C-alpha positions in Angstrom: -44.6 -32.6 -1.2 -41.9 -30.1 -2.3 -38.6 -31.4 -3.2 -36.1 -30.3 -0.4 -33.5 -29.7 -3.1 -35.6 -27.0 -4.7 -36.3 -25.1 -1.5 -34.4 -21.8 -1.0 -31.8 -21.9 1.8 -33.2 -21.0 5.2 -30.0 -19.1 6.1 -27.9 -16.4 4.5 -24.6 -18.0 3.5 -22.4 -14.9 3.9 -21.2 -11.6 2.8 -18.4 -13.1 0.8 -20.8 -14.5 -1.8 -22.1 -11.1 -2.8 -20.7 -9.4 -5.9 -18.4 -6.5 -5.0 -20.8 -4.0 -6.7 -23.6 -5.0 -4.3 -21.3 -4.9 -1.3 -20.3 -1.3 -2.1 -23.9 -0.2 -2.6 -24.9 -1.8 0.8 -22.0 0.0 2.5 -22.6 3.3 0.8 -26.2 3.4 2.1 -24.7 4.4 5.5 -21.4 5.8 4.5 -22.2 8.3 1.7 -22.6 11.9 2.8 -24.1 14.4 0.4 -22.8 17.5 2.3 -19.2 16.4 2.6 -17.2 15.4 5.6 -15.3 17.8 7.9 -13.3 16.8 11.0 -16.4 16.8 13.3 -18.5 14.8 10.9 -15.7 12.3 10.4 -15.4 11.6 14.1 -19.1 10.9 14.4 -19.4 8.8 11.3 -16.3 6.8 12.1 -17.6 6.0 15.6 -21.2 5.2 14.4 -20.5 3.1 11.3 -16.8 2.2 10.9 -15.7 1.2 14.3 -18.1 -1.7 14.5 -17.0 -2.9 11.0 -13.3 -2.8 12.0 -14.3 -4.7 15.2 -15.4 -7.7 13.1 -11.7 -8.3 12.3 -12.7 -9.3 8.8 -10.0 -7.8 6.6 -11.9 -7.9 3.4 -15.0 -6.3 4.9 -13.0 -3.6 6.7 -10.9 -2.7 3.6 -14.0 -2.4 1.4 -15.8 -0.3 4.0 -12.8 2.1 4.3 -12.4 2.4 0.6 -16.1 3.1 0.1 -16.1 5.7 2.8 -13.0 7.6 1.7 -13.2 7.3 -2.1 -16.9 8.2 -2.4 -17.1 11.2 -0.2 -15.9 14.8 -0.3 -13.5 15.6 2.5 -13.2 19.1 3.8 -10.0 20.8 5.1 -10.5 24.0 7.1 -7.7 26.5 7.6 -8.7 29.4 9.9 -6.5 32.4 10.1 -6.5 35.6 12.1 -9.5 36.4 14.3 -10.3 36.1 17.1 -6.9 35.2 18.7 -4.6 36.0 15.8 -3.5 32.4 15.6 -4.0 29.8 12.9 -5.3 26.2 13.0 -5.9 23.6 10.4 -8.3 20.6 10.4 -7.8 17.9 7.8 -8.8 14.3 7.2 -6.7 11.6 8.8 -3.5 11.3 6.9 -3.2 7.5 7.5 -6.0 7.0 4.9 -5.2 10.0 2.8 -4.2 7.8 -0.2 -7.8 6.6 -0.4 -9.4 10.1 -0.7 -10.4 11.2 -4.2 -12.3 14.4 -3.7 -11.3 17.3 -1.4 -12.3 20.8 -0.6 -9.9 23.2 1.1 -11.7 26.0 2.8 -9.5 28.9 4.1 -10.6 31.9 6.1 -8.2 34.8 6.2 -9.2 38.2 7.7 -6.4 40.2 6.2 -6.3 40.8 2.5 -2.8 42.2 2.5 -1.4 38.8 3.6 -1.7 37.6 0.0 1.1 39.8 -1.3 4.8 40.7 -0.9 6.4 40.2 2.6 3.2 38.8 4.2 2.6 36.1 1.6 3.6 33.3 4.0 3.3 35.3 7.2 1.8 34.0 10.4 -1.7 35.3 9.6 -1.8 34.1 5.9 -3.5 30.9 4.9 -0.9 30.5 2.2 1.6 29.2 4.7 -0.4 26.0 4.8 -0.7 25.8 1.0 2.6 26.8 -0.5 6.2 26.2 0.2 9.3 27.7 -1.6 11.0 25.3 -3.9 14.3 27.1 -3.2 15.5 30.2 -1.2 14.0 33.3 -2.8 16.9 35.5 -1.9 16.7 38.9 -0.1 15.1 41.3 -2.5 13.5 43.7 -0.1 9.9 42.8 0.6 10.3 39.3 -0.7 13.1 38.0 1.4 13.2 34.4 2.5 13.3 35.5 6.2 10.1 37.5 5.7 8.3 34.8 3.7 8.9 31.8 5.9 6.6 31.3 9.0 8.3 31.1 12.4 7.5 27.4 12.8 9.1 26.4 9.5 7.1 26.1 6.3 7.9 22.4 5.9 5.9 21.7 9.0 3.0 23.9 7.9 2.6 22.1 4.6 3.5 18.6 5.7 -0.2 17.6 6.0 -0.5 17.6 2.1 1.9 14.7 1.6 -0.6 11.8 2.2 -3.3 13.0 -0.3 -1.6 11.7 -3.4 -4.5 10.3 -5.4 -6.9 13.2 -5.7 -9.1 13.3 -8.7 -10.9 16.6 -7.8 -9.7 19.5 -5.7 -11.3 22.8 -4.8 -9.4 25.5 -3.1 -11.7 28.2 -1.7 -10.4 31.3 -0.1 -12.8 33.4 2.0 -11.9 37.0 2.6 -13.9 39.8 4.2 -15.9 42.1 2.0 -13.9 45.2 2.4 -15.4 48.6 1.8 -13.4 51.0 -0.4 -10.3 52.0 1.6 -8.7 55.4 2.0 -6.0 54.5 4.5 -2.8 53.1 3.1 -4.1 53.7 -0.4 -1.3 54.5 -2.8 -1.5 56.2 -6.2 -2.7 53.5 -8.6 -3.5 51.1 -5.8 -6.5 48.8 -5.6 -9.6 50.3 -4.0 -10.2 47.2 -1.9 -6.7 46.1 -0.8 -4.6 49.1 -1.6 -2.0 47.0 -3.4 -0.5 48.5 -6.6 -0.3 46.6 -9.9 3.5 46.3 -9.4 3.1 44.6 -6.0 0.5 42.2 -7.4 2.9 41.1 -10.1 5.7 40.8 -7.5 3.5 38.5 -5.4 2.6 36.4 -8.5 6.3 36.1 -9.3 7.0 34.8 -5.7 4.1 32.3 -5.9 5.5 30.9 -9.2 8.7 30.1 -7.4 6.9 28.0 -4.9 5.4 24.5 -4.8 2.1 23.0 -3.8 2.1 19.2 -3.0 -1.7 19.0 -3.0 -2.6 18.2 -6.6 -5.5 16.7 -8.4 -6.5 15.7 -12.0 -9.0 18.6 -11.9 -8.5 21.7 -9.7 -10.6 24.8 -9.2 -9.6 27.9 -7.2 -12.0 30.5 -6.0 -11.4 33.7 -4.0 -14.5 35.0 -2.4 -13.5 38.7 -2.4 -14.5 41.8 -4.4 -10.8 42.5 -5.0 -9.8 41.7 -8.6 -6.2 41.4 -7.5 -6.9 37.8 -6.6 -8.0 36.7 -10.1 -4.6 36.2 -11.6 -3.5 34.5 -8.4 -6.4 32.0 -8.8 -5.3 31.1 -12.3 -1.7 30.5 -11.1 -2.7 28.4 -8.2 -5.0 26.3 -10.3 -2.2 25.4 -12.7 0.2 24.6 -9.9 -2.4 22.3 -8.2 -3.3 20.4 -11.3 -1.5 17.2 -12.1 0.4 17.0 -15.4 -0.9 14.3 -17.7 2.0 12.3 -18.9 
C-alpha cells in the first residue's frame, strides 16, 4: 500500500504559492496583445479579462494582473484632426494607470500640411496642439504670436493627458499626412513643391518648436512623418530629442 505521506496533494493549494515569474506567464497568456491596444481593444479586454480578476477582491492578484497588462503591452493613442467635421478628438489609455505603461505609440492624422508651421503650428486643426505646449509666452513677432499659436480651449487642457505617462521606456510618435501632389497654388519662389513653405518659414517653425515643451518622454523615442515633404525631416529630429529622457 502506498504511504499516504508520499501521495501528491489532491487539491491545488493556492495561487499564492506560485513563483511570481509563473504567475506573470499565466496572466500574460490572456493579457498579452501582439497588435497593440487602442481604446476600443482596451474596453473589450478589460471587460473580458480584468473585470473578473478585480472582482475577486484579491489585492495581490489584481495588482499583478494590472501590472502585467499595462507593462507588457503597446498602448496606442490616436489624435484625429481635420476631416470630416473640422474638429479634433483624442483617444488615449486610462490615465489612472498611466504610470504602469512602458510602451506607447501616438498616431496622429492631420489633413492640412501647413498646420505644422508658423501661425498654424498649434492651431485648431493641428495635431501639435495635443503634443506641444509653450514653455513661456513666445511674444508677438508677426506670424508666431502667442495669440495665434494657442488653441482656443487653452493648450494646458489639450496636453494635460500626457502627465500620467511618466515611466515610458519606448515611445513612437507617428504623424500621418496626405500624399500631396505637387502644388501650384500658394507656391512662393523657393517654396517646397509639396507644402509651399519656404526654407525661412521652416526654420521659423523649428525655432518656435524649440521654445516649447513635450511632457510625454521615454528612454527611447522615434518620430516618423509619413509625408513626401522633406520639410518635416528636421522637425522629426527636434521632436525626437525633446521627447527623449535625459540620462542623469
